[in-house]
N, C-alpha and C positions, 0 to 999 in steps of 0.2 A: 226569690228568697233573699239573695244577697242584696238586692236593691232595697228591700224593706228594712233589712237589718242595718244597712248603711244609713238610711234615712233616720232611723231611730237613734243610732249612735251619734250621728251628726247633730241632730236636734238636742240631744242631751249634752253633748260637748259644747255646743253654742250657748245653751242656757247656763251651763256651768261657768263658761268664760265671762259671760255678761254679769253673772252674780259675783264672781271673783273681783271684777273691776268696779263693783259697787253700783251696778245698774238696777233700775226698778223693773217692774213686771213687763212694761212695754219693751224695754231693752232686751230682756231675756227672751221674750217672744220673737223679736226681730232677729236676734242672733241665732236663736234656735231654728227659725225658718230658713235663714240664709245658709247656715251650716248644714241643715238637712238637705237643702237643694244641691249644694256642692257635693256632699257625700253620696247623695242619691245618684248623681250623674257619674261620679267615679265608680259606684257600685254597678251601674248599668254597663259602663265600659268593661269592668272586670268580668261581668257575666258574658258579654259578647266575646271577649278574648277567650274565656274558659270554654265556651261552646264551640268556637272556631278551632281550638286546639284539639277538641275531642273528635272532630270529623276526620 
């Protein structure tokens, strides 16, 4: 659940940053994809740490 939420937040943040910098649709899609991947990986690590701490 955390991973999916992190992906969505990252994609939205990336698209917002590209739009704020004056980017076109391709820029917003690229920034959204990259930020989504980065935030997804961070969310995955957060999930692993959370599950490890519960054991």
